[in-house]
C-alpha positions in Angstrom: 53.3 238.9 -53.3 52.7 235.0 -54.5 54.0 236.2 -58.0 57.4 237.4 -56.9 60.2 235.3 -57.4 63.9 235.0 -55.6 65.8 236.4 -58.2 63.4 238.8 -59.7 62.5 242.2 -57.9 58.9 243.0 -58.0 57.7 244.7 -60.8 56.6 248.3 -60.5 53.1 249.9 -61.4 53.6 252.4 -63.6 50.1 253.0 -63.9 49.5 251.8 -67.5 46.1 250.2 -67.6 45.1 252.2 -64.0 41.3 251.5 -63.4 38.7 254.3 -63.0 38.1 255.3 -59.2 36.2 252.3 -57.5 33.8 254.9 -55.9 31.8 255.0 -59.5 28.9 252.9 -59.9 27.6 251.4 -63.3 23.8 252.2 -64.3 21.8 249.3 -64.0 21.2 249.7 -67.4 24.5 249.4 -68.8 24.8 246.4 -66.0 21.7 244.9 -67.7 23.6 245.1 -71.1 27.2 243.5 -69.7 25.0 240.5 -68.0 23.3 240.0 -71.6 26.3 240.3 -73.5 27.8 237.9 -71.1 25.0 235.3 -71.6 25.6 235.3 -75.1 29.0 233.8 -74.7 27.9 230.8 -72.8 27.9 227.8 -74.7 24.3 226.4 -73.4 24.1 222.7 -73.2 21.8 221.0 -75.4 18.4 219.2 -74.2 20.1 215.7 -74.2 23.2 217.2 -72.4 20.8 218.6 -69.9 18.8 215.0 -69.2 22.2 213.3 -69.0 23.9 215.6 -66.5 20.8 215.9 -64.5 20.2 212.2 -64.5 23.9 211.4 -63.8 23.3 214.3 -60.8 20.6 212.8 -59.3 21.5 209.1 -59.4 25.4 210.4 -57.6 22.9 212.0 -54.9 20.8 208.8 -54.6 24.0 206.5 -53.8 25.2 208.8 -51.5 22.0 209.1 -49.5 22.1 205.4 -49.7 25.9 204.8 -48.2 25.3 207.7 -45.5 22.3 206.1 -44.4 23.6 202.8 -44.2 26.3 203.8 -42.3 23.7 206.1 -40.4 22.2 202.8 -39.8 25.2 200.5 -38.9 26.4 203.2 -36.2 22.6 203.4 -34.7 22.6 199.8 -34.7 26.1 199.5 -33.1 25.3 202.1 -30.3 22.3 200.6 -29.2 24.1 197.0 -28.7 26.9 198.4 -27.2 25.0 200.6 -24.7 21.5 199.3 -24.9 
């Protein structure tokens, strides 16, 4: 086990905090309630943060597209010169 150390033996599971059987399914209503409860915990970005993150992401993607396109074009010209 990844949590074991050389000097300490593996901890025994004595059934404390044991989960219920995994064969039981949650009802759809309980699932939706749990999802909504988790979504209330989320710290949503403000509009300004969202615009900033979107702009940075699009700029990064455009720069990467330019780099890959430039390398592709250069390799294409090099191959055409070598074999053409």
